[in-house]
N, C-alpha and C positions, 0 to 999 in steps of 0.2 A: 291703607285704609284700615286692616283689619288692626295694625299698634291704635292706629286714632279711636276705633272703634271703643275699643273698653277702657281708654283714657276717659271717654264720654262718660261712660258707665261708671267707674269706677273713679270719678273725679270730678265731676258734674250731676248726677245724681238720672242722667237722662238713657229711658230703655232703645238699648240699641239692639233690633230684631234682627236675626237671619233671615226674612222670608223669602227670598229670590233663589231659584237655582238656573244654572243655565248647563245649557245642551252641550258639546264640543263642537266648534266649529275652527274656520281657519280664523287666526289671530289677525285681529285688525288693523293693528299695524303697517300689514301692508298692499292696505285696498280701498280705489276710491271712495267718492262716498257715495254713493249706485251700491258696490261694493258691500262697504260696512254694513246700508240698509239691507239687504240681499241677506248677507251672513249671519246681522242678528235675528229675522224673518223666524221666529219659531222654538227660538232658542234660550228665551225665561221660559222661567216656569214659576209658580210658585212650587215649594215642601210641602210635600205629603204630609208632615206632621198638620202645617198651618192649612188643612184641604178639610181637615178633620176637625178642627173646630171652631164652632160657630165664632165672628166675628171678628176670628182672630188676627183677621187682613187687617191693619187700620181703617177709617174710611180719611183720613192724612197723615200717609207717611212722607217721611223726609228720606232722598236718597243720595248716599254718599258715595262720590264717584274721585277717584286721582287723578282724572286726565279729560277735559271733554273737547270733543275736536270736529264730528259731526255732532250728535248727538246721536246717533243712533243708539249703541247702550241705552242710552238712557228712556231715548225713544222708546224703547222694547220696552223695556222694564215696567214707567207706566202704563203702555199696553195693557200688560197679566196683572198689574195691581188694578186695574179700571177692574181688570176681566173677573177679577174675585172681588169684586163689591168695594174699591175705594173710587170716594166722590177726585179727589185731587190729589195731588200730586207734586213734590218739588222735588229743590236735586241739590243735592251743595258739591261742588265739587273744586278738587284745589288748586287744583290748575287747566291752563285751554290752552289747546293746542292753533 
């Protein structure tokens, strides 16, 4: 995803901000739907640099994800962004499993 983000920035002029941070936890791929949701709960946050700047978190961000399986990660990312002031959160996934 980092390579795709760089291409979006370099060749298409799209601003890509790395706003979210993730705390350590189990790997999602070994867990079922409920396990994935529980594993991600509270693990996604806003990077400190964005918390210090007024209006640093966009009102309508688009999340980039490599694989969408259950949506647990994207849901937790959207929750963190909305808690930080985003109104609408969209997502693009490269693949679905």
